[in-house]
LOVEX-887547 format. One line per field, with one value per residue: residue number from 0; x, z, y of N, C-alpha, C in turn. Coordinates in nm, 2 decimals. Layout:
N
pos	[NUM|...]
n.x	[X|...]
n.z	[Z|...]
n.y	[Y|...]
ca.x	[X|...]
ca.z	[Z|...]
ca.y	[Y|...]
c.x	[X|...]
c.z	[Z|...]
c.y	[Y|...]
//
This chain:
272
pos	[0|1|2|3|4|5|6|7|8|9|10|11|12|13|14|15|16|17|18|19|20|21|22|23|24|25|26|27|28|29|30|31|32|33|34|35|36|37|38|39|40|41|42|43|44|45|46|47|48|49|50|51|52|53|54|55|56|57|58|59|60|61|62|63|64|65|66|67|68|69|70|71|72|73|74|75|76|77|78|79|80|81|82|83|84|85|86|87|88|89|90|91|92|93|94|95|96|97|98|99|100|101|102|103|104|105|106|107|108|109|110|111|112|113|114|115|116|117|118|119|120|121|122|123|124|125|126|127|128|129|130|131|132|133|134|135|136|137|138|139|140|141|142|143|144|145|146|147|148|149|150|151|152|153|154|155|156|157|158|159|160|161|162|163|164|165|166|167|168|169|170|171|172|173|174|175|176|177|178|179|180|181|182|183|184|185|186|187|188|189|190|191|192|193|194|195|196|197|198|199|200|201|202|203|204|205|206|207|208|209|210|211|212|213|214|215|216|217|218|219|220|221|222|223|224|225|226|227|228|229|230|231|232|233|234|235|236|237|238|239|240|241|242|243|244|245|246|247|248|249|250|251|252|253|254|255|256|257|258|259|260|261|262|263|264|265|266|267|268|269|270|271]
n.x	[2.48|2.48|2.58|2.34|2.27|2.31|2.09|1.90|1.89|1.79|1.54|1.42|1.41|1.24|1.01|0.97|0.93|0.70|0.51|0.51|0.40|0.15|0.04|0.00|-0.17|-0.45|-0.48|-0.36|-0.53|-0.76|-0.69|-0.64|-0.89|-1.02|-0.90|-0.98|-1.25|-1.25|-1.19|-1.34|-1.53|-1.63|-1.92|-1.88|-1.61|-1.31|-1.08|-0.91|-0.74|-0.47|-0.17|0.06|0.28|0.37|0.60|0.60|0.47|0.67|0.85|0.71|0.72|1.00|1.04|0.90|1.05|1.30|1.22|1.16|1.42|1.53|1.41|1.43|1.66|1.83|1.89|1.68|1.44|1.51|1.56|1.30|1.15|1.28|1.25|0.97|0.90|1.03|0.88|0.65|0.72|0.89|1.17|1.52|1.68|1.50|1.42|1.66|1.71|1.49|1.53|1.76|1.67|1.50|1.66|1.76|1.93|2.15|2.03|2.19|2.32|2.09|1.99|2.19|2.16|1.90|1.93|2.07|1.87|1.68|1.81|1.98|2.04|1.81|1.92|2.17|2.09|1.99|2.20|2.40|2.20|2.13|1.90|1.74|1.83|1.89|1.83|1.89|1.77|1.88|1.74|1.69|1.92|1.95|1.72|1.65|1.74|1.57|1.33|1.39|1.43|1.17|1.03|1.17|1.08|0.81|0.80|0.92|0.75|0.53|0.57|0.50|0.64|0.75|1.01|1.13|1.30|1.39|1.66|1.72|1.63|1.81|2.05|2.01|1.99|2.24|2.41|2.32|2.38|2.66|2.70|2.58|2.73|2.97|3.17|3.39|3.32|3.43|3.40|3.21|2.96|2.62|2.52|2.28|2.12|1.98|1.77|1.69|1.60|1.38|1.20|1.18|1.04|0.79|0.72|0.69|0.46|0.45|0.38|0.46|0.39|0.30|0.42|0.20|0.19|0.31|0.46|0.23|0.28|0.44|0.48|0.27|0.34|0.36|0.51|0.63|0.66|0.85|1.07|1.12|1.19|1.43|1.59|1.60|1.74|1.99|2.08|2.11|2.30|2.52|2.57|2.60|2.78|2.70|2.49|2.31|2.34|2.28|2.45|2.48|2.43|2.38|2.32|2.24|2.42|2.45|2.58|2.77|2.78|3.06|3.13|3.01|2.70|2.37|2.03|1.77|1.48|1.20|0.92|0.65|0.60|0.39|0.17|0.11]
n.z	[-7.70|-7.74|-8.03|-8.24|-8.26|-8.52|-8.53|-8.41|-8.58|-8.81|-8.72|-8.67|-8.93|-9.06|-8.92|-9.00|-9.28|-9.27|-9.16|-9.36|-9.57|-9.46|-9.44|-9.70|-9.79|-9.81|-10.02|-10.22|-10.23|-10.31|-10.57|-10.69|-10.69|-10.85|-11.09|-11.14|-11.18|-11.42|-11.60|-11.85|-11.87|-12.09|-12.12|-12.26|-12.26|-12.22|-11.99|-11.95|-12.14|-12.16|-12.21|-12.00|-12.01|-12.26|-12.52|-12.66|-12.47|-12.27|-12.41|-12.40|-12.13|-12.10|-12.26|-12.12|-11.88|-11.98|-12.05|-11.79|-11.68|-11.80|-11.67|-11.39|-11.14|-11.22|-11.01|-10.82|-10.94|-11.01|-10.76|-10.65|-10.82|-10.77|-10.48|-10.47|-10.62|-10.47|-10.25|-10.32|-10.34|-10.55|-10.69|-10.64|-10.86|-11.08|-11.07|-11.12|-11.38|-11.50|-11.45|-11.59|-11.85|-11.89|-11.87|-11.62|-11.30|-11.18|-10.98|-10.76|-10.72|-10.68|-10.44|-10.26|-10.25|-10.15|-9.90|-9.78|-9.79|-9.62|-9.37|-9.31|-9.31|-9.48|-9.63|-9.70|-9.89|-10.09|-10.16|-10.39|-10.57|-10.84|-11.09|-11.40|-11.74|-11.81|-11.96|-12.31|-12.56|-12.79|-13.03|-13.02|-13.11|-13.36|-13.55|-13.82|-13.89|-13.73|-13.87|-14.10|-13.99|-13.90|-14.15|-14.26|-14.09|-14.14|-14.41|-14.39|-14.22|-14.37|-14.55|-14.66|-14.57|-14.26|-14.14|-14.03|-13.76|-13.43|-13.43|-13.70|-13.74|-13.56|-13.70|-13.94|-13.85|-13.74|-13.97|-14.12|-13.95|-13.95|-14.21|-14.25|-14.08|-14.19|-14.08|-13.97|-13.88|-13.58|-13.39|-13.29|-13.18|-13.18|-13.25|-13.15|-12.92|-12.94|-12.75|-12.71|-12.96|-12.97|-12.80|-12.95|-13.17|-13.05|-12.99|-13.25|-13.32|-13.37|-13.29|-13.09|-13.17|-13.15|-13.42|-13.63|-13.89|-14.00|-14.20|-14.34|-14.28|-14.05|-13.75|-13.82|-13.97|-14.12|-13.99|-14.18|-14.39|-14.30|-14.27|-14.54|-14.65|-14.51|-14.60|-14.87|-14.86|-14.74|-14.95|-15.16|-15.06|-15.04|-15.31|-15.44|-15.63|-15.87|-15.96|-16.10|-15.93|-15.74|-15.65|-15.32|-15.31|-15.33|-15.60|-15.74|-15.90|-16.16|-16.09|-16.24|-16.28|-16.14|-16.19|-16.37|-16.50|-16.34|-16.34|-16.13|-16.02|-15.84|-15.61|-15.46|-15.13|-14.96|-15.12|-15.20]
n.y	[14.65|14.30|14.12|13.98|13.63|13.38|13.21|13.37|13.59|13.46|13.38|13.63|13.73|13.55|13.61|13.88|13.84|13.69|13.86|14.05|13.90|13.85|14.10|14.17|13.98|14.00|14.19|14.04|13.81|13.94|14.04|13.80|13.68|13.86|13.81|13.55|13.60|13.72|13.52|13.35|13.07|12.82|12.62|12.37|12.33|12.14|12.05|11.84|11.75|11.75|11.59|11.52|11.36|11.36|11.42|11.66|11.82|11.83|11.99|12.23|12.28|12.31|12.53|12.73|12.72|12.82|13.08|13.18|13.17|13.39|13.59|13.54|13.43|13.13|12.95|12.99|12.90|12.64|12.52|12.55|12.39|12.14|12.10|12.09|11.87|11.67|11.70|11.58|11.32|11.22|11.05|11.11|11.06|11.06|11.33|11.46|11.39|11.51|11.78|11.83|11.79|12.01|12.22|12.31|12.33|12.07|11.79|11.75|12.00|12.15|12.04|12.11|12.39|12.39|12.29|12.50|12.69|12.59|12.52|12.73|13.09|13.30|13.50|13.39|13.21|13.38|13.53|13.71|13.68|13.74|13.84|13.75|13.82|14.16|14.47|14.57|14.35|14.08|14.12|14.39|14.51|14.41|14.45|14.43|14.18|14.03|14.06|13.92|13.67|13.61|13.60|13.38|13.18|13.18|13.09|12.84|12.70|12.69|12.49|12.15|11.93|11.80|11.91|12.13|12.28|12.42|12.44|12.47|12.74|12.87|12.81|12.95|13.22|13.25|13.22|13.44|13.65|13.66|13.72|13.97|14.13|14.10|13.92|13.67|13.33|13.19|12.99|12.70|12.74|12.89|13.23|13.29|13.10|12.76|12.72|12.99|13.04|12.87|13.00|13.24|13.14|13.09|13.35|13.44|13.32|13.05|12.71|12.43|12.10|11.75|11.55|11.42|11.34|11.09|10.83|10.59|10.33|10.30|10.13|9.96|9.74|9.41|9.12|8.95|9.13|9.30|9.13|9.04|9.29|9.35|9.14|9.20|9.45|9.37|9.20|9.38|9.55|9.38|9.33|9.57|9.68|9.58|9.72|10.01|10.31|10.62|10.92|11.06|11.35|11.71|11.76|11.49|11.23|10.97|10.66|10.42|10.06|9.88|9.63|9.33|9.43|9.39|9.30|9.37|9.23|9.26|9.19|9.35|9.26|9.33|9.34|9.09]
ca.x	[2.40|2.55|2.54|2.24|2.32|2.26|1.95|1.81|1.87|1.70|1.40|1.36|1.39|1.12|0.89|0.95|0.87|0.56|0.43|0.49|0.30|0.01|-0.01|-0.03|-0.25|-0.58|-0.47|-0.33|-0.65|-0.86|-0.65|-0.65|-1.03|-1.06|-0.85|-1.07|-1.38|-1.23|-1.18|-1.47|-1.52|-1.74|-1.97|-1.83|-1.46|-1.26|-0.95|-0.84|-0.68|-0.32|-0.09|0.18|0.40|0.40|0.73|0.57|0.44|0.80|0.90|0.64|0.78|1.14|1.04|0.86|1.17|1.39|1.17|1.18|1.56|1.56|1.35|1.46|1.78|1.81|1.89|1.56|1.33|1.55|1.53|1.16|1.10|1.34|1.18|0.83|0.89|1.07|0.77|0.55|0.78|0.96|1.30|1.63|1.73|1.40|1.42|1.78|1.69|1.39|1.59|1.85|1.59|1.44|1.77|1.78|2.05|2.15|1.96|2.29|2.33|1.96|1.98|2.28|2.09|1.78|1.98|2.10|1.74|1.60|1.88|2.06|1.97|1.75|2.02|2.27|2.03|1.96|2.32|2.44|2.08|2.10|1.79|1.76|1.89|1.84|1.88|1.85|1.78|1.95|1.67|1.70|2.04|1.94|1.58|1.63|1.76|1.45|1.23|1.43|1.40|1.02|1.00|1.22|0.99|0.68|0.83|0.95|0.63|0.42|0.60|0.43|0.72|0.77|1.15|1.18|1.33|1.45|1.80|1.72|1.63|1.94|2.15|1.98|2.03|2.39|2.47|2.29|2.45|2.80|2.70|2.54|2.83|3.10|3.26|3.42|3.29|3.55|3.36|3.10|2.83|2.54|2.51|2.16|2.11|1.86|1.67|1.64|1.52|1.25|1.12|1.15|0.93|0.66|0.68|0.66|0.33|0.46|0.34|0.51|0.29|0.35|0.41|0.12|0.20|0.41|0.42|0.12|0.32|0.51|0.40|0.17|0.40|0.36|0.65|0.68|0.70|0.98|1.17|1.15|1.26|1.56|1.66|1.63|1.85|2.12|2.12|2.15|2.43|2.63|2.59|2.58|2.86|2.64|2.37|2.32|2.30|2.30|2.53|2.41|2.48|2.27|2.28|2.28|2.47|2.44|2.71|2.76|2.83|3.20|3.14|2.90|2.57|2.27|1.89|1.70|1.34|1.14|0.77|0.62|0.54|0.27|0.06|0.09]
ca.z	[-7.72|-7.80|-8.16|-8.25|-8.31|-8.65|-8.52|-8.38|-8.70|-8.89|-8.66|-8.70|-9.08|-9.09|-8.87|-9.09|-9.40|-9.24|-9.14|-9.49|-9.64|-9.40|-9.47|-9.84|-9.82|-9.85|-10.15|-10.31|-10.25|-10.39|-10.71|-10.75|-10.71|-10.97|-11.21|-11.16|-11.23|-11.56|-11.68|-11.90|-11.90|-12.17|-12.06|-12.33|-12.25|-12.16|-11.94|-11.92|-12.27|-12.16|-12.18|-11.94|-12.04|-12.40|-12.55|-12.69|-12.34|-12.21|-12.48|-12.35|-12.00|-12.12|-12.31|-12.00|-11.79|-12.04|-12.03|-11.65|-11.66|-11.85|-11.57|-11.25|-11.12|-11.24|-10.88|-10.75|-11.00|-11.00|-10.62|-10.63|-10.88|-10.70|-10.35|-10.49|-10.67|-10.36|-10.15|-10.37|-10.33|-10.66|-10.66|-10.67|-11.00|-11.18|-11.06|-11.18|-11.53|-11.55|-11.45|-11.70|-11.98|-11.91|-11.87|-11.49|-11.23|-11.14|-10.85|-10.66|-10.69|-10.62|-10.31|-10.18|-10.22|-10.07|-9.76|-9.74|-9.77|-9.50|-9.25|-9.29|-9.33|-9.61|-9.70|-9.76|-10.01|-10.20|-10.19|-10.53|-10.64|-10.96|-11.17|-11.54|-11.82|-11.80|-12.07|-12.44|-12.61|-12.91|-13.14|-13.02|-13.18|-13.50|-13.59|-13.96|-13.88|-13.68|-13.98|-14.19|-13.92|-13.91|-14.28|-14.27|-14.01|-14.21|-14.53|-14.35|-14.16|-14.48|-14.63|-14.63|-14.50|-14.12|-14.12|-13.97|-13.62|-13.38|-13.47|-13.83|-13.72|-13.50|-13.80|-14.03|-13.78|-13.73|-14.10|-14.17|-13.86|-13.99|-14.35|-14.24|-14.01|-14.26|-13.99|-13.99|-13.77|-13.52|-13.30|-13.33|-13.12|-13.25|-13.19|-13.07|-12.88|-12.98|-12.65|-12.73|-13.08|-12.94|-12.75|-13.06|-13.25|-12.99|-13.01|-13.39|-13.34|-13.39|-13.17|-13.10|-13.15|-13.20|-13.56|-13.66|-14.03|-14.02|-14.30|-14.29|-14.24|-13.93|-13.64|-13.87|-14.07|-14.09|-13.97|-14.31|-14.47|-14.24|-14.30|-14.68|-14.67|-14.45|-14.69|-14.99|-14.83|-14.73|-15.08|-15.24|-15.01|-15.08|-15.46|-15.48|-15.74|-15.99|-16.00|-16.11|-15.81|-15.75|-15.54|-15.21|-15.32|-15.36|-15.74|-15.75|-16.03|-16.17|-16.07|-16.32|-16.21|-16.16|-16.24|-16.47|-16.45|-16.31|-16.33|-16.01|-16.03|-15.71|-15.60|-15.33|-15.05|-14.90|-15.22|-15.23]
ca.y	[14.54|14.20|14.09|13.87|13.50|13.34|13.16|13.48|13.66|13.38|13.39|13.77|13.74|13.47|13.69|13.99|13.80|13.64|13.98|14.11|13.82|13.87|14.24|14.17|13.86|14.05|14.24|13.93|13.73|14.02|14.05|13.67|13.66|13.94|13.74|13.43|13.64|13.76|13.41|13.30|12.92|12.78|12.49|12.26|12.32|12.02|12.08|11.72|11.70|11.77|11.47|11.57|11.27|11.37|11.49|11.80|11.89|11.86|12.10|12.35|12.31|12.36|12.67|12.82|12.73|12.91|13.21|13.22|13.20|13.53|13.69|13.51|13.35|12.99|12.88|13.00|12.82|12.50|12.48|12.54|12.26|12.03|12.08|12.06|11.73|11.59|11.70|11.48|11.18|11.17|11.01|11.20|11.03|11.11|11.47|11.50|11.37|11.61|11.92|11.84|11.80|12.14|12.32|12.36|12.28|11.93|11.77|11.76|12.14|12.20|11.99|12.19|12.52|12.36|12.27|12.64|12.76|12.53|12.52|12.85|13.22|13.33|13.59|13.31|13.15|13.48|13.61|13.71|13.63|13.82|13.79|13.71|13.92|14.29|14.56|14.54|14.21|14.06|14.18|14.53|14.55|14.36|14.45|14.38|14.03|13.97|14.05|13.81|13.54|13.59|13.56|13.25|13.09|13.17|13.01|12.70|12.64|12.67|12.37|12.03|11.83|11.84|11.90|12.25|12.27|12.54|12.44|12.53|12.88|12.91|12.81|13.06|13.34|13.25|13.25|13.58|13.74|13.68|13.78|14.11|14.20|14.08|13.86|13.53|13.25|13.13|12.88|12.61|12.78|12.98|13.36|13.28|12.96|12.69|12.75|13.12|13.04|12.81|13.11|13.32|13.07|13.11|13.49|13.46|13.26|12.91|12.62|12.29|11.99|11.62|11.53|11.30|11.31|10.99|10.73|10.51|10.19|10.29|10.07|9.87|9.65|9.27|9.06|8.90|9.24|9.35|9.03|9.05|9.42|9.33|9.05|9.28|9.55|9.30|9.15|9.49|9.61|9.29|9.33|9.71|9.71|9.53|9.80|10.15|10.39|10.76|10.97|11.13|11.49|11.81|11.73|11.35|11.18|10.83|10.58|10.30|9.94|9.86|9.49|9.30|9.48|9.30|9.35|9.33|9.22|9.22|9.20|9.40|9.16|9.38|9.33|8.95]
c.x	[2.48|2.50|2.45|2.31|2.25|2.12|1.85|1.78|1.77|1.56|1.34|1.33|1.26|1.00|0.86|0.88|0.73|0.47|0.41|0.39|0.16|-0.05|-0.06|-0.13|-0.39|-0.58|-0.45|-0.46|-0.75|-0.82|-0.67|-0.80|-1.08|-1.02|-0.94|-1.20|-1.37|-1.21|-1.31|-1.45|-1.65|-1.79|-1.91|-1.68|-1.41|-1.11|-0.87|-0.77|-0.53|-0.26|0.04|0.30|0.44|0.53|0.70|0.54|0.57|0.87|0.84|0.70|0.92|1.14|1.00|0.98|1.27|1.35|1.19|1.32|1.60|1.51|1.40|1.59|1.75|1.81|1.76|1.45|1.38|1.53|1.38|1.10|1.15|1.27|1.03|0.81|0.93|0.95|0.66|0.60|0.85|1.11|1.40|1.67|1.63|1.40|1.54|1.77|1.59|1.45|1.69|1.78|1.54|1.54|1.80|1.91|2.04|2.08|2.06|2.31|2.20|1.94|2.07|2.22|1.96|1.82|2.01|1.97|1.67|1.68|1.97|1.98|1.92|1.85|2.13|2.22|2.02|2.09|2.36|2.32|2.04|1.99|1.83|1.83|1.82|1.90|1.83|1.86|1.85|1.88|1.67|1.82|2.03|1.79|1.56|1.65|1.64|1.34|1.27|1.40|1.25|0.98|1.05|1.13|0.86|0.69|0.85|0.83|0.52|0.45|0.53|0.51|0.75|0.92|1.21|1.19|1.38|1.59|1.82|1.72|1.76|2.05|2.13|2.02|2.18|2.45|2.44|2.36|2.59|2.80|2.67|2.65|2.97|3.20|3.28|3.39|3.41|3.52|3.24|2.96|2.75|2.53|2.38|2.13|1.98|1.74|1.61|1.55|1.39|1.15|1.08|1.04|0.80|0.62|0.64|0.52|0.33|0.42|0.40|0.41|0.35|0.32|0.33|0.12|0.31|0.37|0.32|0.16|0.39|0.43|0.29|0.21|0.39|0.50|0.71|0.73|0.84|1.09|1.21|1.23|1.41|1.65|1.70|1.75|1.98|2.17|2.17|2.28|2.54|2.66|2.57|2.66|2.80|2.52|2.40|2.27|2.33|2.38|2.44|2.45|2.36|2.22|2.33|2.32|2.47|2.58|2.69|2.82|2.98|3.23|3.03|2.77|2.47|2.14|1.82|1.55|1.28|0.99|0.74|0.54|0.41|0.15|0.03|-0.02]
c.z	[-7.79|-7.94|-8.16|-8.31|-8.45|-8.64|-8.49|-8.50|-8.80|-8.85|-8.69|-8.85|-9.11|-9.04|-8.95|-9.22|-9.38|-9.23|-9.28|-9.57|-9.59|-9.44|-9.61|-9.88|-9.87|-9.99|-10.25|-10.34|-10.33|-10.54|-10.77|-10.78|-10.83|-11.10|-11.24|-11.22|-11.38|-11.65|-11.72|-11.94|-11.97|-12.11|-12.13|-12.33|-12.17|-12.12|-11.91|-12.04|-12.27|-12.12|-12.13|-11.96|-12.18|-12.42|-12.59|-12.57|-12.27|-12.28|-12.43|-12.21|-12.01|-12.17|-12.20|-11.91|-11.85|-12.03|-11.89|-11.62|-11.71|-11.75|-11.43|-11.25|-11.14|-11.11|-10.82|-10.81|-11.00|-10.86|-10.59|-10.69|-10.81|-10.57|-10.37|-10.53|-10.55|-10.26|-10.19|-10.39|-10.45|-10.63|-10.71|-10.82|-11.10|-11.18|-11.14|-11.33|-11.58|-11.55|-11.56|-11.84|-12.00|-11.90|-11.73|-11.43|-11.21|-11.01|-10.74|-10.62|-10.62|-10.48|-10.21|-10.15|-10.14|-9.92|-9.70|-9.71|-9.65|-9.37|-9.22|-9.31|-9.47|-9.70|-9.77|-9.89|-10.13|-10.23|-10.33|-10.62|-10.75|-11.04|-11.31|-11.61|-11.82|-11.92|-12.21|-12.48|-12.74|-13.03|-13.14|-13.10|-13.33|-13.54|-13.73|-13.97|-13.83|-13.78|-14.07|-14.12|-13.92|-14.04|-14.31|-14.21|-14.09|-14.34|-14.49|-14.30|-14.26|-14.56|-14.58|-14.54|-14.36|-14.08|-14.05|-13.82|-13.57|-13.41|-13.61|-13.83|-13.66|-13.61|-13.90|-13.97|-13.77|-13.86|-14.14|-14.08|-13.91|-14.13|-14.33|-14.17|-14.07|-14.16|-14.02|-13.87|-13.71|-13.43|-13.36|-13.28|-13.21|-13.18|-13.11|-13.04|-12.93|-12.88|-12.68|-12.86|-13.06|-12.88|-12.86|-13.15|-13.19|-13.00|-13.15|-13.42|-13.37|-13.27|-13.20|-13.07|-13.20|-13.35|-13.59|-13.81|-14.06|-14.14|-14.25|-14.24|-14.11|-13.81|-13.69|-13.97|-14.02|-14.07|-14.10|-14.40|-14.43|-14.28|-14.44|-14.71|-14.62|-14.55|-14.82|-14.97|-14.82|-14.86|-15.16|-15.19|-15.05|-15.23|-15.52|-15.61|-15.87|-16.04|-16.02|-15.99|-15.84|-15.63|-15.44|-15.21|-15.35|-15.51|-15.77|-15.90|-16.03|-16.15|-16.14|-16.25|-16.24|-16.20|-16.33|-16.42|-16.43|-16.31|-16.21|-16.02|-15.89|-15.71|-15.46|-15.24|-14.98|-14.99|-15.25|-15.14]
c.y	[14.43|14.17|13.97|13.74|13.47|13.29|13.27|13.56|13.59|13.39|13.53|13.78|13.67|13.55|13.81|13.95|13.75|13.76|14.05|14.04|13.84|14.00|14.25|14.06|13.90|14.10|14.14|13.85|13.81|14.02|13.91|13.64|13.74|13.87|13.62|13.48|13.68|13.65|13.35|13.15|12.88|12.64|12.37|12.24|12.20|12.05|11.96|11.66|11.71|11.64|11.51|11.48|11.28|11.45|11.63|11.89|11.92|11.97|12.23|12.38|12.36|12.50|12.77|12.83|12.83|13.05|13.26|13.25|13.34|13.63|13.67|13.43|13.20|12.91|12.88|12.90|12.67|12.45|12.46|12.42|12.14|12.00|12.04|11.91|11.63|11.59|11.60|11.34|11.13|11.15|11.11|11.18|11.08|11.26|11.53|11.49|11.48|11.75|11.93|11.85|11.94|12.25|12.38|12.31|12.13|11.91|11.78|11.91|12.20|12.16|12.07|12.32|12.50|12.35|12.41|12.71|12.71|12.55|12.64|12.98|13.23|13.41|13.50|13.25|13.26|13.56|13.60|13.66|13.72|13.76|13.76|13.83|14.05|14.38|14.52|14.40|14.20|14.13|14.33|14.59|14.51|14.34|14.39|14.23|13.96|13.96|13.94|13.67|13.51|13.54|13.41|13.14|13.07|13.08|12.86|12.63|12.62|12.55|12.25|11.94|11.89|11.83|12.02|12.23|12.40|12.55|12.50|12.68|12.94|12.91|12.92|13.19|13.36|13.28|13.39|13.68|13.77|13.74|13.93|14.19|14.18|14.03|13.72|13.45|13.18|13.02|12.81|12.65|12.88|13.12|13.37|13.14|12.89|12.72|12.89|13.12|12.97|12.92|13.21|13.27|13.09|13.25|13.52|13.40|13.12|12.83|12.48|12.19|11.86|11.60|11.40|11.26|11.21|10.90|10.63|10.38|10.18|10.24|9.98|9.77|9.50|9.22|9.01|9.01|9.29|9.26|9.03|9.18|9.41|9.24|9.12|9.38|9.48|9.25|9.26|9.55|9.51|9.30|9.47|9.74|9.66|9.61|9.94|10.22|10.54|10.81|11.05|11.28|11.58|11.79|11.59|11.32|11.03|10.77|10.45|10.18|9.93|9.72|9.46|9.35|9.37|9.37|9.29|9.34|9.18|9.25|9.25|9.30|9.20|9.37|9.18|8.89]
//
């Protein structure tokens, strides 16, 4: 029997996959309906409160994408996102920026694999399609460090100032890792990436939300207030040697004037 052509093989593969989907469709629909029945919806629940353009929502998308990368090949989900957005008419440039923000492939690479998926064999697309990480995780090897990381997160999140970030956790883990293993750091990278630490924070019970605790004056200052403050800052910088200042150190120290000392008297313009 002559060898089947590429087109014939592709057609057979599509037929085989279609039959497989049809044979499992009833079971899938049944399981989906059972899941919907298990969802309890309260009458007063509002499902229109998600601001998908918000920066914190983009962080949620990025975290979910990072989690998927641990389970599935990055190529698969990047191409899925790329083709879906192109299907709804989004521009190549916007999709490229979005994929980069969430940690996916570039739009150029995703388009190349989309072309293989659409115009060539499915096996060509899935070749070397290794999934996400398998085996023991980082915390399986360092359970004590995980306990310290959890405690560190609890302490930092309990503080009033909103200065804690995933990078702070990555830096803490990195420092403690080298201390516990008595090793010397030889590169600039973290032993656990910032993206992985963001997933750790979610597993530890933290939630990323927009910081609403900003100073009261941000975005509400009068033009004359801004102008007076800029004039004051410029004057102080020009005559800094005439005033007592402090150093920007963990333990600040007074710096005495290097020329004739001056006394600066000012009035708050917002109270005038």
